[in-house]
C-alpha positions as CSV (number, residue, x, y, z in Angstrom):
1,X,-4.2,157.8,57.6
2,X,-5.4,154.5,55.4
3,X,-8.7,153.6,54.3
4,X,-8.7,150.6,56.7
5,X,-7.4,152.4,59.6
6,X,-10.0,154.9,59.1
7,X,-12.5,152.2,58.9
8,X,-11.1,150.9,62.6
9,X,-11.8,153.9,64.1
10,X,-15.1,154.3,63.0
11,X,-16.1,150.5,63.8
12,X,-14.5,150.8,67.5
13,X,-16.6,154.4,67.6
14,X,-19.8,152.4,66.9
15,X,-18.5,149.5,69.6
16,X,-18.3,152.0,72.2
17,X,-21.3,152.6,72.0
18,X,-22.5,149.7,71.6
19,X,-20.9,148.9,75.3
20,X,-23.0,152.0,76.4
21,X,-26.1,149.9,75.6
22,X,-25.4,146.1,76.8
23,X,-24.4,147.7,80.6
24,X,-28.0,150.1,80.3
25,X,-29.5,146.3,80.0
26,X,-28.4,144.9,83.3
27,X,-30.9,146.7,85.6
28,X,-33.3,145.5,83.2
29,X,-32.0,141.5,85.1
30,X,-33.0,142.8,88.2
31,X,-36.4,144.2,87.3
32,X,-37.1,140.4,86.0
33,X,-36.1,139.4,89.2
34,X,-38.4,141.3,91.0
35,X,-41.4,140.3,88.9
36,X,-40.4,136.3,89.8
37,X,-41.2,137.2,93.0
38,X,-43.9,139.2,93.2
39,X,-45.9,136.4,90.8
40,X,-45.4,137.8,87.7
41,X,-43.4,134.7,86.6
42,X,-44.6,134.4,82.3
43,X,-43.8,137.6,82.0
44,X,-40.5,138.1,83.8
45,X,-39.3,134.4,82.3
46,X,-40.0,136.3,78.6
47,X,-38.4,139.5,79.8
48,X,-34.7,137.9,81.2
49,X,-35.1,135.6,77.7
50,X,-35.3,138.1,75.6
51,X,-32.4,140.2,77.4
52,X,-29.9,137.9,78.1
53,X,-30.5,137.1,74.1
54,X,-30.4,141.1,73.3
55,X,-26.7,140.7,75.4
56,X,-25.4,138.1,73.9
57,X,-26.1,140.1,70.5
58,X,-24.5,142.9,71.8
59,X,-21.4,141.0,72.8
60,X,-20.4,139.5,69.9
61,X,-21.6,142.8,68.4
62,X,-19.0,145.0,70.6
63,X,-16.4,141.8,70.6
64,X,-16.4,142.2,66.8
65,X,-16.1,146.3,66.3
66,X,-13.3,146.6,69.2
67,X,-11.2,143.7,69.8
68,X,-11.5,142.7,66.2
69,X,-12.4,144.6,64.2
70,X,-10.2,143.6,60.9
71,X,-11.9,140.7,60.5
72,X,-14.9,142.9,60.1
73,X,-13.6,145.2,57.5
74,X,-12.6,142.0,55.1
75,X,-15.4,140.2,55.8
76,X,-17.7,143.1,54.3
77,X,-15.0,144.6,52.2
78,X,-14.9,148.6,53.3
79,X,-12.4,149.3,51.9
80,X,-12.9,147.9,48.6
81,X,-13.2,150.7,45.7
82,X,-10.9,152.5,47.4
83,X,-8.7,154.2,45.0
84,X,-6.9,157.0,47.4
85,X,-4.5,154.7,49.3
86,X,-4.3,157.7,52.2
87,X,-6.7,159.9,53.5
88,X,-4.6,163.3,54.8
89,X,-5.9,163.3,58.3
90,X,-2.9,163.3,60.9
91,X,-4.9,163.2,64.3
92,X,-3.8,160.0,65.9
93,X,-6.6,156.8,66.6
94,X,-6.4,157.3,70.4
95,X,-7.3,161.3,70.2
96,X,-10.0,160.2,68.1
97,X,-11.4,157.5,70.1
98,X,-10.6,159.9,73.5
99,X,-13.0,162.7,71.9
100,X,-15.5,160.1,71.0
101,X,-15.6,158.4,74.5
102,X,-15.8,162.0,76.0
103,X,-18.7,163.0,73.2
104,X,-21.1,159.6,73.9
105,X,-20.3,160.6,77.9
106,X,-21.8,164.1,77.5
107,X,-24.1,163.1,75.6
108,X,-25.8,160.3,77.4
109,X,-25.4,162.9,80.2
110,X,-27.2,165.7,78.8
111,X,-30.3,162.7,77.6
112,X,-30.8,160.6,81.0
113,X,-30.3,164.1,83.5
114,X,-33.8,165.0,82.4
115,X,-34.7,161.0,82.6
116,X,-33.4,160.5,86.3
117,X,-34.6,164.0,87.9
118,X,-38.3,163.3,86.5
119,X,-38.0,159.6,87.3
120,X,-36.6,160.5,91.2
121,X,-39.6,163.3,91.8
122,X,-42.1,160.1,90.7
123,X,-40.8,158.1,93.1
124,X,-40.7,160.5,96.2
125,X,-44.2,162.0,95.0
126,X,-45.8,158.6,94.9
127,X,-43.8,157.8,98.5
128,X,-45.1,160.8,99.6
129,X,-49.2,160.0,98.2
130,X,-48.6,156.9,99.3
131,X,-52.1,154.9,97.6
132,X,-52.1,151.7,98.7
133,X,-49.5,150.4,96.3
134,X,-45.8,150.9,97.1
135,X,-43.4,153.0,94.5
136,X,-41.5,151.0,91.7
137,X,-37.6,152.7,92.1
138,X,-36.7,149.8,88.4
139,X,-36.6,153.5,86.7
140,X,-34.8,156.0,89.2
141,X,-32.3,152.9,89.7
142,X,-31.8,152.8,85.8
143,X,-31.8,156.3,84.7
144,X,-28.9,156.4,87.8
145,X,-26.9,154.0,86.6
146,X,-26.9,155.4,83.3
147,X,-25.4,158.8,84.8
148,X,-22.9,156.9,86.5
149,X,-22.5,155.0,83.8
150,X,-21.4,158.3,81.8
151,X,-19.9,160.0,84.1
152,X,-16.9,156.8,84.9
153,X,-16.9,157.0,80.1
154,X,-15.9,160.8,81.2
155,X,-13.3,160.2,83.5
156,X,-12.5,156.9,82.8
157,X,-11.7,157.7,79.1
158,X,-8.3,157.4,78.9
159,X,-8.7,153.8,80.9
160,X,-10.9,152.9,78.1
161,X,-8.8,153.9,74.9
162,X,-6.3,151.9,76.5
163,X,-7.9,148.8,76.3
164,X,-9.6,149.3,72.9
165,X,-5.9,149.7,71.7
166,X,-4.4,146.8,73.3
167,X,-4.1,144.6,70.6
168,X,-2.8,147.1,68.3
169,X,0.2,147.6,70.7
170,X,0.5,143.8,71.0
């Protein structure tokens, strides 16, 4: 494995992480629309604008880190100054990407599960002890989406790896 392919893998791994983060922003758009219906127009438009800008930035980073890593390596001169041409690492790229996707999924499940359970219990407690206002399910939905996304990443890691490696194969 040469240094260029190592940087290629590292950038793709970072891009996969940004895909997860970008998908977690999508429920916030629904929250913005709920705020619009409740009459908080200025705050809702500001939130919607900031989420859209963040998604645009994430989309650019994802595109370059996952699909066009050679451009990033060339622009940043990541291989400049590395004398050793071959690194002694005999693991295939797709295997490394599969391991990383599974690890990101597991870490996401581990970090999201306590928040999901907490928001679920809070939602039902607020629903049971209704003090004149209806409980908001946004946090519950956000953490549920994060858990589903992490589980899907673990289950469909081969499909994700094949999609990432599609450009290199063609």
